[in-house]
Backbone as CSV, one residue per row, in Angstrom:
resi,resn,N_x,N_y,N_z,CA_x,CA_y,CA_z,C_x,C_y,C_z
1,MET,-28.031,32.245,-24.084,-26.708,32.165,-23.488,-25.684,31.881,-24.578
2,SER,-24.516,32.347,-24.343,-23.473,32.116,-25.332,-22.790,30.773,-25.102
3,LYS,-22.139,30.270,-26.118,-21.479,28.968,-26.042,-20.363,28.925,-24.989
4,PRO,-19.529,29.959,-24.868,-18.477,29.904,-23.831,-19.057,29.843,-22.415
5,LEU,-20.154,30.526,-22.194,-20.771,30.500,-20.872,-21.333,29.112,-20.560
6,LEU,-21.977,28.494,-21.550,-22.496,27.138,-21.371,-21.361,26.140,-21.128
7,ALA,-20.255,26.293,-21.853,-19.104,25.402,-21.679,-18.509,25.574,-20.280
8,ALA,-18.386,26.807,-19.821,-17.841,27.053,-18.482,-18.758,26.482,-17.407
9,LEU,-20.059,26.605,-17.583,-21.019,26.045,-16.631,-20.935,24.522,-16.596
10,ALA,-20.809,23.895,-17.758,-20.700,22.433,-17.828,-19.417,21.952,-17.151
11,VAL,-18.313,22.641,-17.402,-17.040,22.270,-16.775,-17.120,22.448,-15.259
12,THR,-17.707,23.509,-14.800,-17.843,23.769,-13.366,-18.670,22.684,-12.691
13,LEU,-19.779,22.317,-13.278,-20.625,21.267,-12.708,-19.916,19.913,-12.710
14,THR,-19.183,19.616,-13.774,-18.460,18.350,-13.856,-17.370,18.282,-12.789
15,LEU,-16.599,19.340,-12.649,-15.517,19.346,-11.662,-16.029,19.367,-10.232
16,SER,-17.184,19.928,-9.990,-17.720,19.947,-8.627,-18.097,18.544,-8.156
17,ALA,-18.385,17.665,-9.081,-18.712,16.283,-8.713,-17.472,15.479,-8.362
18,CYS,-16.288,15.958,-8.734,-15.052,15.214,-8.462,-14.761,15.105,-6.972
19,GLY,-15.182,16.057,-6.187,-14.941,16.001,-4.740,-15.592,14.790,-4.098
20,THR,-16.754,14.413,-4.574,-17.436,13.240,-4.013,-16.717,11.961,-4.391
21,VAL,-16.232,11.863,-5.600,-15.504,10.671,-6.022,-14.175,10.588,-5.276
22,ARG,-13.529,11.733,-5.069,-12.249,11.760,-4.368,-12.374,11.181,-2.968
23,ASP,-13.469,11.438,-2.272,-13.641,10.976,-0.902,-14.386,9.658,-0.796
24,SER,-14.769,9.084,-1.917,-15.575,7.866,-1.874,-14.706,6.615,-1.880
25,ARG,-15.356,5.468,-1.690,-14.658,4.185,-1.741,-14.359,3.740,-3.168
26,PHE,-14.876,4.467,-4.173,-14.574,4.138,-5.553,-13.157,4.549,-5.935
27,ASN,-12.570,5.471,-5.189,-11.221,5.934,-5.450,-10.222,4.962,-4.827
28,PRO,-9.395,4.254,-5.613,-8.483,3.262,-5.047,-7.377,3.860,-4.191
29,PHE,-7.115,5.153,-4.285,-6.050,5.752,-3.490,-6.430,5.940,-2.023
30,ASN,-7.692,5.864,-1.679,-8.056,5.992,-0.269,-8.728,4.725,0.243
31,TRP,-8.363,3.573,-0.306,-8.961,2.328,0.145,-8.521,1.964,1.547
32,PHE,-7.291,2.236,1.898,-6.811,1.978,3.251,-6.360,3.298,3.839
33,GLY,-6.917,3.656,4.982,-6.551,4.903,5.624,-5.368,4.712,6.550
34,SER,-5.212,5.613,7.485,-4.131,5.486,8.457,-4.459,4.363,9.430
35,SER,-3.433,3.895,10.114,-3.625,2.762,11.013,-3.999,3.229,12.410
36,ALA,-4.563,2.323,13.181,-4.937,2.599,14.566,-4.340,1.524,15.457
37,GLU,-3.877,1.939,16.639,-3.290,0.992,17.587,-4.387,0.361,18.435
38,GLU,-4.231,-0.942,18.696,-5.191,-1.691,19.504,-4.437,-2.639,20.417
39,PRO,-5.079,-3.136,21.470,-4.445,-4.192,22.266,-4.276,-5.441,21.411
40,THR,-3.248,-6.201,21.679,-2.979,-7.379,20.855,-3.941,-8.514,21.162
41,THR,-4.214,-9.316,20.146,-5.023,-10.517,20.316,-4.180,-11.745,19.988
42,LEU,-2.844,-11.574,20.055,-1.920,-12.650,19.709,-1.948,-13.722,20.776
43,ALA,-2.201,-14.960,20.367,-2.201,-16.086,21.288,-0.791,-16.646,21.387
44,VAL,-0.322,-16.912,22.596,1.007,-17.466,22.803,0.940,-18.967,22.588
45,GLY,1.937,-19.503,21.885,1.966,-20.938,21.607,1.259,-21.233,20.312
46,GLY,1.030,-22.506,20.038,0.320,-22.907,18.834,1.222,-22.989,17.625
47,PRO,0.661,-23.149,16.442,1.429,-23.345,15.223,2.358,-22.192,14.880
48,ALA,2.031,-20.967,15.298,2.880,-19.824,14.964,4.238,-19.914,15.652
49,GLU,4.368,-20.710,16.689,5.621,-20.814,17.419,6.632,-21.726,16.728
50,ILE,6.324,-22.292,15.565,7.274,-23.101,14.817,8.446,-22.233,14.369
51,ASP,8.193,-20.984,14.056,9.229,-20.026,13.677,10.075,-19.729,14.917
52,ASN,11.399,-19.845,14.805,12.280,-19.617,15.954,12.479,-18.146,16.281
53,ARG,12.013,-17.269,15.417,12.149,-15.842,15.694,11.102,-15.394,16.699
54,ALA,11.423,-14.322,17.396,10.505,-13.765,18.388,9.486,-12.859,17.714
55,VAL,8.391,-12.634,18.408,7.393,-11.664,17.956,7.874,-10.290,18.402
56,ALA,7.832,-9.318,17.514,8.268,-7.958,17.846,7.459,-7.426,19.018
57,GLN,8.114,-6.701,19.889,7.469,-6.209,21.099,6.365,-5.199,20.792
58,GLN,6.700,-4.147,20.036,5.742,-3.057,19.811,5.694,-2.687,18.334
59,ILE,4.502,-2.648,17.759,4.305,-2.206,16.379,4.051,-0.702,16.433
60,THR,4.905,0.061,15.746,4.812,1.520,15.829,4.135,2.168,14.625
61,ASP,4.121,1.485,13.489,3.550,2.099,12.292,3.040,1.012,11.354
62,LEU,1.990,1.325,10.622,1.439,0.420,9.619,0.867,1.249,8.482
63,SER,1.222,0.880,7.257,0.625,1.538,6.096,0.367,0.491,5.029
64,VAL,-0.694,0.711,4.266,-1.042,-0.153,3.139,-1.050,0.744,1.912
65,GLU,-0.125,0.481,0.992,0.035,1.324,-0.181,-0.382,0.552,-1.424
66,ARG,-1.312,1.121,-2.185,-1.812,0.472,-3.399,-0.763,0.529,-4.502
67,THR,-0.702,-0.542,-5.281,0.110,-0.615,-6.483,-0.798,-1.125,-7.604
68,PRO,-0.365,-1.070,-8.850,-1.218,-1.594,-9.929,-1.503,-3.094,-9.796
69,ASP,-0.593,-3.828,-9.156,-0.752,-5.277,-9.046,-1.328,-5.736,-7.716
70,GLY,-1.580,-4.829,-6.781,-2.092,-5.215,-5.465,-1.829,-4.132,-4.438
71,ALA,-1.271,-4.553,-3.294,-0.970,-3.604,-2.220,0.274,-4.064,-1.473
72,VAL,1.034,-3.099,-0.967,2.205,-3.375,-0.150,1.859,-2.994,1.287
73,VAL,1.970,-3.970,2.192,1.746,-3.743,3.610,3.114,-3.492,4.230
74,ARG,3.304,-2.317,4.839,4.582,-1.964,5.442,4.352,-1.651,6.906
75,ALA,5.148,-2.283,7.777,5.008,-2.070,9.221,6.368,-1.808,9.840
76,ALA,6.366,-1.046,10.916,7.583,-0.772,11.683,7.373,-1.265,13.102
77,ALA,8.451,-1.803,13.686,8.390,-2.326,15.049,9.569,-1.800,15.846
78,LEU,9.408,-1.811,17.158,10.438,-1.311,18.061,10.838,-2.426,19.024
79,PRO,11.989,-3.089,18.789,12.455,-4.120,19.713,13.048,-3.484,20.970
80,PRO,13.323,-4.277,22.015,13.799,-3.720,23.283,15.212,-3.150,23.236
81,ASN,16.070,-3.641,22.349,17.432,-3.120,22.236,17.915,-3.247,20.808
82,GLN,19.122,-2.769,20.540,19.669,-2.811,19.188,20.101,-4.233,18.827
83,GLY,20.291,-4.468,17.538,20.839,-5.726,17.076,19.829,-6.740,16.574
84,TRP,18.545,-6.489,16.741,17.531,-7.412,16.230,17.566,-7.338,14.713
85,TRP,17.281,-8.448,14.038,17.418,-8.510,12.589,16.444,-9.535,12.010
86,ASP,16.498,-9.766,10.708,15.662,-10.734,10.000,14.172,-10.464,10.226
87,ALA,13.785,-9.211,10.027,12.380,-8.820,10.213,11.535,-9.325,9.054
88,GLU,10.345,-9.836,9.377,9.438,-10.343,8.351,7.997,-10.278,8.856
89,LEU,7.097,-9.923,7.955,5.673,-10.007,8.251,5.221,-11.403,7.836
90,VAL,4.881,-12.234,8.800,4.485,-13.612,8.529,2.960,-13.662,8.469
91,ALA,2.438,-14.046,7.304,0.989,-14.097,7.101,0.388,-15.276,7.853
92,GLU,-0.741,-15.029,8.480,-1.486,-16.089,9.148,-2.539,-16.627,8.174
93,ASN,-3.072,-17.785,8.445,-4.125,-18.409,7.627,-3.695,-18.595,6.173
94,ASP,-2.435,-18.984,5.978,-1.885,-19.220,4.638,-2.015,-17.996,3.733
95,GLY,-1.963,-16.808,4.303,-2.029,-15.583,3.511,-3.391,-15.280,2.942
96,ARG,-4.422,-15.821,3.526,-5.794,-15.579,3.052,-6.561,-14.782,4.107
97,ALA,-7.462,-13.944,3.630,-8.292,-13.151,4.533,-9.369,-14.033,5.153
98,VAL,-9.605,-13.834,6.446,-10.671,-14.533,7.159,-11.670,-13.473,7.599
99,ASP,-12.888,-13.575,7.113,-13.940,-12.589,7.378,-13.483,-11.181,7.003
100,GLY,-12.727,-11.069,5.909,-12.271,-9.772,5.423,-11.042,-9.234,6.128
101,VAL,-10.426,-10.011,7.020,-9.266,-9.553,7.787,-8.023,-10.340,7.373
102,MET,-7.013,-9.625,6.879,-5.709,-10.217,6.558,-4.797,-9.925,7.751
103,THR,-4.248,-10.982,8.354,-3.486,-10.834,9.588,-2.037,-11.255,9.387
104,TYR,-1.126,-10.451,9.919,0.305,-10.727,9.891,0.866,-10.656,11.307
105,THR,1.917,-11.431,11.554,2.675,-11.343,12.799,4.056,-10.824,12.439
106,PHE,4.534,-9.815,13.175,5.847,-9.220,12.911,6.885,-10.038,13.662
107,ARG,7.712,-10.787,12.915,8.729,-11.667,13.499,10.120,-11.072,13.310
108,ILE,10.968,-11.202,14.355,12.349,-10.723,14.292,13.263,-11.699,15.018
109,ALA,14.516,-11.744,14.587,15.511,-12.612,15.214,16.311,-11.813,16.237
110,ALA,16.630,-12.448,17.351,17.358,-11.799,18.443,18.824,-11.585,18.065
111,PRO,19.460,-10.582,18.671,20.884,-10.384,18.412,21.697,-11.558,18.971
112,ARG,22.835,-11.835,18.350,23.656,-12.973,18.775,24.541,-12.649,19.964
113,THR,24.787,-11.378,20.185,25.590,-10.952,21.340,24.819,-9.860,22.071
114,PRO,25.128,-9.646,23.355,24.443,-8.566,24.084,24.698,-7.209,23.417
115,THR,23.649,-6.405,23.353,23.741,-5.093,22.709,23.125,-4.035,23.614
116,PRO,23.545,-2.773,23.446,22.943,-1.698,24.247,21.530,-1.383,23.771
117,ALA,20.801,-0.677,24.619,19.422,-0.319,24.261,19.398,0.679,23.115
118,GLY,20.164,1.748,23.203,20.187,2.749,22.141,18.907,3.562,22.101
119,THR,18.836,4.453,21.136,17.662,5.310,20.984,16.570,4.561,20.214
120,PRO,15.329,4.965,20.375,14.254,4.304,19.614,14.474,4.361,18.099
121,GLN,15.017,5.470,17.600,15.244,5.603,16.162,16.282,4.585,15.670
122,SER,17.261,4.255,16.499,18.297,3.308,16.072,17.841,1.855,16.197
123,ARG,16.741,1.608,16.890,16.248,0.240,17.075,15.138,-0.133,16.108
124,GLU,14.499,0.835,15.495,13.308,0.566,14.680,13.612,-0.337,13.485
125,LEU,12.761,-1.323,13.273,12.858,-2.254,12.145,11.625,-2.112,11.272
126,THR,11.809,-2.308,9.963,10.698,-2.222,9.019,10.630,-3.513,8.207
127,ALA,9.428,-3.990,7.989,9.203,-5.168,7.155,7.993,-4.900,6.265
128,ALA,7.934,-5.605,5.143,6.828,-5.408,4.212,6.377,-6.746,3.640
129,ALA,5.134,-6.761,3.172,4.562,-7.933,2.509,3.692,-7.433,1.363
130,PHE,3.532,-8.268,0.356,2.752,-7.910,-0.822,1.469,-8.733,-0.859
131,ILE,0.354,-8.074,-1.134,-0.935,-8.745,-1.314,-1.343,-8.546,-2.771
132,PRO,-1.430,-9.627,-3.565,-1.825,-9.459,-4.972,-3.306,-9.100,-5.092
133,ASN,-3.677,-8.523,-6.221,-5.065,-8.116,-6.458,-6.042,-9.274,-6.315
134,THR,-5.624,-10.490,-6.655,-6.526,-11.640,-6.563,-6.952,-11.903,-5.123
135,ARG,-6.100,-11.606,-4.162,-6.447,-11.795,-2.746,-6.954,-10.511,-2.104
136,LEU,-6.586,-9.379,-2.681,-6.963,-8.088,-2.101,-8.454,-7.821,-2.206
137,ASP,-9.128,-8.441,-3.144,-10.571,-8.230,-3.306,-11.347,-8.614,-2.057
138,ASP,-10.865,-9.600,-1.314,-11.564,-10.068,-0.116,-11.153,-9.324,1.149
139,VAL,-10.151,-8.456,1.078,-9.580,-7.816,2.268,-10.276,-6.490,2.564
140,ARG,-10.785,-6.346,3.768,-11.377,-5.093,4.238,-10.536,-4.473,5.351
141,GLN,-9.670,-5.291,5.955,-8.885,-4.832,7.099,-7.559,-5.592,7.116
142,VAL,-6.464,-4.886,7.430,-5.149,-5.501,7.562,-4.686,-5.291,8.995
143,VAL,-4.256,-6.385,9.650,-3.810,-6.336,11.042,-2.375,-6.845,11.103
144,VAL,-1.498,-6.096,11.784,-0.130,-6.546,12.061,-0.010,-6.644,13.573
145,ARG,0.334,-7.853,14.045,0.373,-8.129,15.478,1.794,-8.130,16.017
146,GLY,1.929,-7.619,17.223,3.168,-7.689,17.987,2.838,-8.299,19.335
147,ALA,3.832,-8.397,20.214,3.615,-9.000,21.529,2.796,-8.072,22.438
148,ALA,3.017,-6.757,22.362,2.338,-5.828,23.266,1.152,-5.126,22.629
149,ASN,1.148,-4.995,21.316,0.048,-4.298,20.650,-0.101,-4.798,19.222
150,GLN,-1.095,-4.292,18.536,-1.289,-4.564,17.115,-1.806,-3.282,16.474
151,ARG,-1.554,-3.145,15.190,-2.065,-1.996,14.443,-2.965,-2.498,13.339
152,THR,-4.008,-1.701,13.049,-5.030,-2.088,12.082,-5.238,-0.964,11.079
153,ALA,-5.312,-1.329,9.798,-5.677,-0.394,8.734,-6.943,-0.931,8.081
154,ARG,-7.953,-0.066,7.966,-9.239,-0.461,7.401,-9.513,0.285,6.111
155,ARG,-10.353,-0.328,5.262,-10.804,0.342,4.042,-11.905,1.292,4.395
């Protein structure tokens, strides 16, 4: 066989193995997939009620995006009407994963004056939180809770 043919065969075999790595858990870009909606497991009352803000009614979107220093958890919620503000993902368990699950509650402040309902697009709020690499090693699942539902992203 000639050298160019051997080189082409070696390159072909090497590149064919890339598909397995691309879809595997070794690839950091697919560590967290798309989120799934679930019924909420949020308990009413308790220590989480120290925050005067309300729990967002419905969580509409959740994504976990990898960065070189960790991951950014971004969630969107839909309050009942316009004017809600001060959105924040409040970490439970002091921001530590419990049994591989990092849990957040989506908190928002109520409007100060009565507001119209408006369209869903005009009411949507987005909040984000950062998980450093030192804590991300223990995380297998990220949960963002609302009053009516919760969304989960798994590795």
